[in-house]
C-alpha positions as CSV (number, residue, x, y, z in Angstrom):
1,G,-67.0,-104.9,-55.8
2,Y,-66.8,-101.8,-54.4
3,S,-68.2,-101.8,-51.2
4,P,-66.6,-103.0,-48.2
5,V,-65.8,-106.2,-47.4
6,S,-66.9,-108.0,-44.3
7,G,-67.4,-111.7,-43.1
8,Y,-64.2,-112.9,-44.3
9,D,-60.8,-114.3,-42.0
10,L,-58.2,-112.5,-42.5
11,E,-55.8,-115.3,-41.4
12,R,-57.2,-117.2,-44.3
13,V,-57.2,-114.6,-47.2
14,E,-54.2,-115.3,-49.6
15,S,-55.4,-113.0,-52.7
16,V,-58.3,-110.8,-53.8
17,H,-59.5,-110.7,-57.6
18,L,-60.2,-107.0,-58.7
19,P,-63.0,-105.7,-60.2
20,Y,-63.2,-106.3,-64.4
21,S,-65.3,-104.3,-66.8
22,T,-66.6,-105.5,-70.3
23,D,-65.5,-101.9,-72.5
24,W,-63.8,-99.8,-70.1
25,Y,-61.4,-98.3,-73.2
26,G,-65.1,-97.9,-75.1
27,V,-65.1,-94.5,-72.7
28,W,-60.7,-94.1,-71.5
29,S,-60.2,-93.7,-75.6
30,G,-63.4,-91.8,-76.2
31,E,-64.2,-94.2,-79.2
32,R,-67.6,-95.6,-77.5
33,R,-70.3,-94.6,-75.6
34,I,-72.2,-95.4,-72.7
35,T,-75.6,-96.6,-74.4
36,D,-79.0,-95.3,-72.9
37,D,-79.6,-98.7,-71.7
38,V,-77.3,-98.8,-69.2
39,D,-78.1,-97.9,-65.5
40,D,-76.1,-96.1,-63.4
41,A,-75.3,-99.3,-60.9
42,S,-74.1,-101.1,-64.1
43,I,-71.3,-98.7,-65.5
44,P,-68.6,-99.5,-63.1
45,F,-68.5,-102.9,-63.8
46,M,-69.2,-102.5,-67.4
47,Y,-67.0,-99.2,-67.8
48,Y,-65.2,-98.6,-64.6
49,G,-66.4,-95.0,-64.8
50,S,-68.4,-92.9,-67.5
51,D,-65.2,-90.4,-68.0
52,K,-61.6,-90.8,-67.5
53,D,-61.5,-89.5,-64.0
54,E,-64.4,-91.5,-62.8
55,I,-62.4,-94.5,-63.7
56,V,-59.4,-93.7,-61.6
57,Q,-60.9,-92.9,-58.9
58,N,-62.9,-96.5,-58.8
59,M,-59.8,-98.4,-59.6
60,I,-58.5,-97.3,-56.8
61,E,-61.4,-97.3,-54.3
62,A,-61.2,-100.9,-55.3
63,I,-57.5,-101.3,-54.7
64,Q,-58.5,-99.3,-51.4
65,I,-61.2,-101.9,-50.6
66,A,-59.0,-105.1,-50.7
67,Q,-56.1,-103.4,-48.7
68,P,-57.5,-104.8,-45.6
69,L,-57.3,-108.5,-46.7
70,K,-53.6,-107.9,-46.5
71,P,-54.2,-109.7,-50.0
72,Q,-50.6,-111.4,-51.4
73,Y,-51.6,-110.0,-54.6
74,G,-54.8,-108.9,-56.8
75,V,-55.0,-110.1,-60.2
76,L,-56.5,-107.6,-62.8
77,H,-57.3,-108.9,-66.4
78,A,-55.4,-106.1,-69.0
79,C,-57.6,-106.4,-71.3
80,N,-61.0,-105.0,-72.3
81,A,-63.6,-106.2,-75.5
82,N,-65.8,-104.1,-77.4
83,F,-70.0,-104.9,-76.5
84,D,-70.3,-105.6,-79.9
85,E,-67.2,-107.9,-80.5
86,L,-67.8,-110.2,-78.0
87,L,-69.1,-113.7,-79.7
88,C,-66.3,-112.8,-82.0
89,R,-63.0,-114.4,-83.4
90,T,-61.1,-110.9,-84.5
91,Y,-61.5,-108.0,-82.9
92,S,-61.4,-104.1,-84.2
93,D,-58.9,-102.5,-81.0
94,S,-55.5,-103.7,-81.1
95,D,-53.5,-104.8,-78.0
96,S,-51.4,-102.2,-77.9
97,K,-53.7,-99.8,-77.7
98,I,-55.6,-101.8,-75.0
99,L,-52.4,-101.8,-73.3
100,S,-50.9,-98.2,-74.0
101,A,-54.2,-97.2,-72.3
102,F,-54.6,-100.3,-69.6
103,A,-50.6,-98.4,-68.4
104,E,-51.6,-94.8,-68.4
105,M,-54.6,-95.8,-66.2
106,M,-52.7,-97.5,-64.2
107,N,-49.8,-95.4,-63.5
108,E,-52.5,-92.5,-62.6
109,V,-53.8,-95.0,-59.8
110,A,-50.4,-96.1,-58.8
111,S,-49.8,-92.0,-58.1
112,S,-52.1,-91.5,-55.4
113,F,-50.8,-94.6,-53.6
114,G,-47.5,-92.5,-53.7
115,G,-46.6,-93.9,-56.9
116,D,-46.5,-97.6,-56.1
117,M,-49.8,-100.2,-55.4
118,P,-49.9,-101.1,-51.7
119,F,-49.9,-104.5,-52.8
120,E,-48.8,-106.3,-55.6
121,L,-51.0,-106.4,-59.4
122,A,-50.7,-109.9,-60.5
123,L,-52.2,-108.8,-64.4
124,E,-54.1,-112.0,-66.4
125,N,-53.9,-112.2,-69.3
126,L,-57.5,-113.1,-72.1
127,W,-57.8,-113.6,-75.0
128,W,-59.5,-110.1,-76.5
129,P,-57.7,-107.5,-77.4
130,G,-54.8,-106.7,-74.6
131,M,-52.0,-109.1,-72.8
132,R,-52.5,-112.4,-74.3
133,M,-49.2,-114.1,-73.4
134,V,-49.4,-115.9,-76.7
135,D,-46.2,-114.4,-77.2
136,T,-44.1,-112.3,-75.0
137,S,-44.7,-109.1,-77.1
138,C,-47.8,-107.8,-74.8
139,Y,-45.2,-108.5,-71.2
140,R,-42.5,-106.3,-73.3
141,F,-44.7,-103.4,-74.2
142,L,-46.2,-103.8,-70.4
143,E,-42.3,-103.9,-68.7
144,S,-41.9,-100.1,-70.7
145,H,-45.1,-97.9,-69.8
146,L,-45.8,-99.2,-66.5
147,E,-44.2,-97.0,-64.0
148,F,-44.2,-98.5,-61.2
149,D,-42.5,-102.0,-60.1
150,N,-45.9,-104.1,-57.3
151,W,-46.4,-106.1,-60.3
152,S,-46.5,-109.6,-61.7
153,I,-48.5,-111.6,-64.6
154,C,-51.2,-114.1,-63.9
155,L,-51.0,-116.6,-65.9
156,D,-54.5,-118.2,-67.0
157,T,-54.0,-121.6,-68.6
158,G,-57.2,-121.7,-70.1
159,H,-57.3,-118.3,-71.0
160,L,-54.1,-119.0,-73.1
161,L,-55.7,-121.8,-74.8
162,I,-58.0,-120.1,-76.2
163,V,-56.2,-117.4,-78.2
164,A,-53.8,-120.3,-79.3
165,G,-56.7,-121.3,-81.2
166,G,-57.6,-124.0,-79.0
167,S,-57.6,-127.9,-78.5
168,D,-59.6,-130.7,-78.6
169,S,-57.6,-133.4,-76.2
170,E,-55.6,-133.0,-72.6
171,S,-52.4,-133.9,-73.9
172,E,-52.7,-131.5,-76.9
173,S,-53.4,-128.8,-74.9
174,I,-50.6,-129.9,-72.4
175,E,-48.5,-129.7,-76.2
176,L,-49.4,-126.5,-76.6
177,L,-48.9,-124.8,-73.4
178,N,-45.3,-125.9,-73.5
179,H,-44.7,-124.3,-77.0
180,I,-46.3,-121.3,-75.8
181,V,-43.7,-120.9,-72.4
182,D,-40.7,-122.7,-75.3
183,G,-40.7,-118.7,-76.4
184,Y,-40.6,-116.6,-72.9
185,Q,-37.6,-115.7,-72.0
186,K,-36.2,-116.6,-67.9
187,D,-37.3,-112.6,-67.2
188,V,-40.8,-113.1,-68.6
189,L,-40.7,-116.4,-66.8
190,D,-39.7,-115.0,-63.5
191,R,-42.7,-112.4,-63.7
192,I,-45.3,-115.4,-63.4
193,R,-46.2,-115.5,-59.9
194,V,-49.4,-117.2,-60.2
195,T,-51.6,-119.2,-62.5
196,H,-54.9,-120.2,-62.8
197,L,-54.8,-124.1,-64.0
198,H,-57.6,-125.1,-65.9
199,N,-57.9,-126.7,-69.4
200,N,-60.5,-126.4,-72.0
201,T,-60.6,-128.2,-74.8
202,S,-63.3,-126.0,-76.4
203,R,-61.4,-125.9,-80.5
204,L,-65.0,-127.8,-82.1
205,F,-67.8,-125.5,-80.4
206,A,-65.1,-122.4,-80.8
207,R,-65.0,-123.1,-84.7
208,S,-69.2,-124.5,-84.8
209,F,-70.6,-121.4,-83.1
210,V,-72.4,-118.6,-85.2
211,A,-73.4,-115.9,-83.2
212,P,-76.9,-115.1,-83.7
213,D,-77.9,-112.7,-86.8
214,D,-80.0,-110.3,-83.8
215,F,-76.8,-109.9,-81.4
216,C,-75.9,-106.3,-81.9
217,E,-79.3,-105.5,-81.8
218,L,-79.8,-107.0,-78.2
219,G,-78.8,-103.6,-76.2
220,H,-76.2,-104.0,-73.8
221,M,-76.9,-106.1,-71.0
222,G,-79.0,-108.8,-73.8
223,R,-75.1,-109.2,-75.6
224,Y,-73.9,-109.4,-72.1
225,S,-76.4,-112.1,-71.2
226,A,-76.1,-113.7,-74.6
227,A,-71.8,-114.2,-74.2
228,Y,-71.6,-114.9,-70.6
229,R,-73.4,-117.8,-71.7
230,F,-71.0,-118.2,-74.8
231,I,-68.0,-117.6,-73.0
232,C,-69.1,-120.2,-70.4
233,E,-68.8,-122.6,-72.8
234,L,-65.9,-121.8,-74.3
235,D,-63.5,-121.3,-71.3
236,Q,-64.7,-124.4,-69.6
237,H,-62.2,-124.2,-66.3
238,R,-62.2,-128.1,-66.3
239,P,-59.1,-129.9,-64.5
240,F,-56.3,-131.2,-65.6
241,T,-55.8,-135.4,-65.3
242,D,-52.3,-135.9,-66.9
243,P,-50.0,-135.9,-64.5
244,S,-47.5,-134.4,-66.9
245,I,-48.8,-131.0,-66.3
246,V,-47.1,-131.0,-63.3
247,G,-43.6,-130.8,-65.8
248,F,-45.6,-127.6,-67.1
249,V,-46.3,-125.5,-63.7
250,E,-42.7,-126.5,-63.0
251,R,-41.1,-124.7,-65.8
252,I,-42.8,-121.8,-64.8
253,S,-42.8,-122.1,-61.4
254,P,-45.0,-119.7,-60.2
255,E,-45.1,-118.8,-56.1
256,F,-49.2,-119.8,-56.2
257,V,-51.4,-122.4,-58.0
258,N,-54.9,-121.2,-58.2
259,H,-56.6,-124.2,-59.5
260,E,-59.5,-122.1,-61.1
261,M,-62.7,-125.1,-61.3
262,G,-65.5,-123.6,-63.7
263,A,-68.5,-126.8,-62.8
264,V,-71.6,-124.9,-61.7
265,N,-72.6,-127.8,-59.1
266,P,-70.2,-126.8,-56.3
267,L,-69.9,-130.5,-55.4
268,E,-68.7,-131.2,-59.2
269,R,-66.3,-127.8,-58.4
270,V,-64.4,-129.4,-55.2
271,S,-63.9,-132.9,-57.2
272,D,-62.8,-131.1,-60.1
273,Y,-60.3,-129.1,-57.7
274,N,-59.6,-132.9,-55.7
275,I,-59.0,-134.4,-59.8
276,Q,-56.1,-132.2,-60.6
277,R,-54.6,-131.0,-56.9
278,S,-53.4,-135.3,-56.6
279,L,-51.6,-134.3,-59.4
280,F,-49.3,-132.5,-57.2
281,K,-46.9,-133.3,-54.1
282,K,-48.5,-132.1,-50.9
283,D,-46.1,-130.1,-50.1
284,Y,-46.5,-127.7,-53.7
285,I,-46.8,-124.1,-53.0
């Protein structure tokens, strides 16, 4: 967030997740405006800021707040979603438009730190416009537009499954993930330093889901709440149980594997973590 961090044992902190805002691009580009039903306190979390300067300053502040934790990396979503399209499967904004604005924004942020980030940014893929990683085109775009070096890829397997069309079974998920990675060149694999490892088998739900007729009339906060429920059903964050997922992880060979479980109940979340973690050798990093 944007408040000083306290109460953490700094020796146990490996990474941070920087704030995400839903439609920062709308403000950055001037294509969409902040509506009257959004209070000032929500603006940094929904748009990063009310104009370009404020967006850059808030991102700088978020990074500065994380610095005392001395993270190995900071995850940052490299994407954007139009509030009107949160429940859609096709989008009006293109990946290149979002990534061009993202690179411009982050280059300005990096310049305030002397030209590079104070810790590594691990850019995470999503299914909304931006860095989707279903192929390497978005990576190549960022490679040629980011003017700083201290960045890597955080490959989220659940998000990758969604953007690739989804699956109905765990074996199909693993097959699909391997098929996508077949198209990654070595230098792309070398940039994947982190993976958020989890499974979604939500294709049937995605195909059968129908957005409510009044979705665009709900206001931004109403749309956000409705979308959150949809996203939780779509992006399930379930554990892999098939040992062959280890082969996939070894193919991309990340330095950090984050077993990102999503059960609401903490005990279920720990149980899911243990199920997936048990597939790996104890000394696996």
